[in-house]
C-alpha positions in Angstrom: 0.0 0.0 0.0 1.4 3.4 -1.0 1.5 6.2 1.5 -1.3 8.0 -0.3 -3.4 4.8 -0.3 -2.7 4.6 3.5 -3.9 8.1 4.1 -7.1 7.4 2.1 -7.6 4.2 4.1 -7.3 5.9 7.5 -10.1 7.7 9.4 -10.9 8.8 12.9 -11.9 5.4 14.2 -15.1 5.5 16.3 -15.1 1.9 17.4 -12.2 -0.4 18.0 -12.0 -4.2 18.1 -11.3 -5.0 21.7 -9.9 -8.4 20.8 -7.0 -7.1 18.7 -3.8 -5.7 20.1 -0.9 -3.9 18.5 2.1 -6.3 18.2 5.4 -5.5 20.1 7.2 -5.0 16.8 4.7 -2.5 15.5 4.7 -0.7 18.8 8.5 -0.3 18.5 7.9 1.3 15.1 5.3 3.6 16.5 7.7 4.7 19.3 10.5 5.3 16.8 8.1 7.2 14.5 7.1 9.4 17.3 10.7 10.0 18.2 11.5 11.0 14.6 8.8 13.7 14.6 9.8 17.2 13.6 10.0 19.9 16.4 11.0 23.5 16.5 14.8 23.9 17.0 14.8 20.1 17.3 14.2 20.4 21.0 11.6 17.6 21.3 9.5 19.1 24.1 6.8 16.4 23.7 6.8 13.2 25.6 4.5 10.2 24.9 2.7 8.2 27.5 1.6 4.8 26.1 -1.2 3.2 28.1 -1.9 -0.5 27.5 -4.0 -1.4 30.5 -7.7 -2.0 30.2 -8.4 -1.1 33.8 -6.7 2.2 33.5 -8.2 2.9 30.1 -11.7 2.3 31.5 -11.0 4.8 34.3 -9.9 7.4 31.6 -13.1 7.2 29.7 -15.0 9.7 31.9 -12.1 12.1 31.6 -12.3 11.9 27.8 -15.9 13.0 27.4 -17.0 9.3 27.7 -15.5 8.4 24.3 -15.4 4.6 24.5 -12.5 4.3 22.0 -10.2 5.1 25.0 -11.2 1.8 26.6 -11.7 -0.2 23.4 -8.3 0.6 21.8 -5.2 -1.6 22.1 -3.2 1.4 23.3 -3.9 5.1 24.2 -1.2 7.6 23.3 -1.1 10.7 25.6 0.9 13.5 24.1 2.4 15.6 26.9 4.5 18.8 26.8 7.1 20.1 29.1 5.8 22.9 31.4 9.2 24.7 31.4 12.3 24.7 29.3 15.3 25.8 31.3 18.9 26.4 30.2 20.0 22.9 31.3 17.5 21.3 29.0 18.8 23.3 26.0 22.4 22.6 27.0 21.7 18.9 27.1 20.2 19.1 23.6 23.4 20.7 22.3 25.6 18.2 24.1 23.6 15.5 22.2 24.4 17.3 18.9 28.1 17.4 19.7 28.1 13.7 20.6 26.2 12.6 17.5 27.5 15.0 14.9 30.8 15.9 16.4 30.1 19.5 15.8 32.6 21.9 17.5 31.3 23.8 20.4 32.4 27.2 18.9 30.0 26.6 16.0 27.1 25.6 18.3 27.6 28.3 21.0 25.9 31.2 19.3 22.7 29.2 18.5 22.6 27.7 21.9 22.8 31.1 23.5 20.1 32.4 21.3 17.7 29.6 22.2 18.4 30.0 26.0 17.9 33.7 25.8 14.7 33.3 23.8 13.1 30.9 26.3 14.2 32.9 29.3 11.9 35.7 28.2 8.8 33.4 27.8 6.1 33.0 30.4 5.2 29.4 31.4 2.0 29.8 29.4 3.9 30.8 26.3 6.2 27.8 26.7 3.3 25.5 27.0 1.5 27.0 24.0 4.7 26.6 21.9 5.0 23.0 23.2 1.4 22.3 22.2 2.2 23.2 18.6 5.0 20.7 18.7 2.5 18.1 20.1 0.2 18.6 17.1 3.2 18.1 14.8 4.0 14.8 16.6 0.4 13.6 16.5 0.2 14.3 12.7 3.4 12.4 12.2 2.1 9.5 14.3 -1.2 9.3 12.4 0.8 8.8 9.2 3.0 6.2 10.9 -0.1 4.3 12.1 -1.8 4.5 8.7 1.4 3.1 7.0 1.3 0.2 9.4 -2.5 -0.3 8.9 -3.1 0.6 12.5 -6.2 2.6 13.2 -6.2 5.7 15.4 -8.5 8.5 16.6 -7.0 11.9 17.4 -8.7 13.6 20.3 -8.8 17.0 21.8 -12.0 16.2 23.7 -10.8 15.4 27.2 -10.1 17.1 30.6 -6.4 17.7 30.7 -6.3 18.6 34.4 -7.9 15.3 35.4 -5.5 13.4 33.1 -2.5 15.3 34.6 -3.7 14.5 38.2 -4.3 10.9 37.4 -0.8 10.3 36.1 0.8 12.9 38.4 2.2 14.7 35.4 2.9 18.0 37.3 5.6 16.2 39.3 7.2 15.1 36.1 7.1 18.7 34.7 4.6 17.6 32.0 1.1 18.6 30.9 -1.2 16.6 28.7 -2.3 18.1 25.4 -3.7 15.4 23.1 -5.0 11.8 23.3 -4.9 9.2 20.5 -6.4 5.7 21.0 -4.7 3.2 18.6 -5.6 -0.3 17.5 -7.8 -1.9 14.9 -11.3 -0.9 13.7 -14.3 -3.0 14.7 -16.0 -4.7 11.8 -19.3 -2.9 12.7 -17.9 0.6 12.9 -20.1 2.3 10.3 -17.6 5.1 9.8 -15.1 2.7 8.4 -17.0 2.4 5.1 -18.0 6.1 4.7 -16.4 8.0 1.9 -13.8 10.5 2.9 -15.0 14.1 2.7 -12.3 16.6 1.6 -12.3 19.8 -0.5 -11.2 19.6 -4.1 -7.5 20.2 -4.5 -8.2 23.4 -6.4 -9.9 24.7 -3.3 -7.2 23.7 -0.8 -4.0 24.2 -2.7 -2.8 27.4 -4.6 0.2 27.0 -6.8 2.4 30.0 -7.4 5.0 29.7 -10.1 
C-alpha cells in the first residue's frame, strides 16, 4: 500500500475491536516514528505516555468525554509537553548534537545562547503554547505512521487535561497533557469505516504559485 493509499484508508476510528492488540514489533515502530517527529529547534518538548492497561483505560473514559474508544483501543497515546524549558534542557540538547554529529562547540555556542535567551523571556503559558504546537506536529506524524502500518487511530482534543494530569501525576514530572490518541484496529461494525472521505477539491485547498 502506498503512503497516499494509506492516508485514504485511515479515518478517525469510532469503534475499536477489543480483541485485537498492536504487536510489540509494530509498537516499536510507533515509538520510533514518534521520536522522529519534527519539532521547532529540534528540542523535542513532547513526551509520549503509552497506556496499555484496560483497567486504567476504563478509568480514563469519563475524563475523555465518555469516548469509548479510549477503553476499546489496544493502546492510548497521551501527548504531553514540558511545562518549562530551562537552560539545562537546552544545554543537554546541544551536548547531544556534539556527541552525535561531532560539531565543534564554537559553532554551536551562538545558536545555543540564542535559544536559551529566547526561552528565558517566555512565560510558562507561552512555553506550553509553543509546546502544544509541537505536540500537534508529533500527532500528525504518528497518524501517518499508524496508517502506514494499517493501525487505526483516533486523534482527540476532547478530554479534561487537568484530570489526566492529576491521574498520572504529570505535574511532578514537569509535564502537561495536550492530546489523546487511541490506537488499535477498527471494529467490523464501525459504520464510519466504510464512509467516503470528505475533503475539499484540490483546487480549493491548494494554490500553486510559479
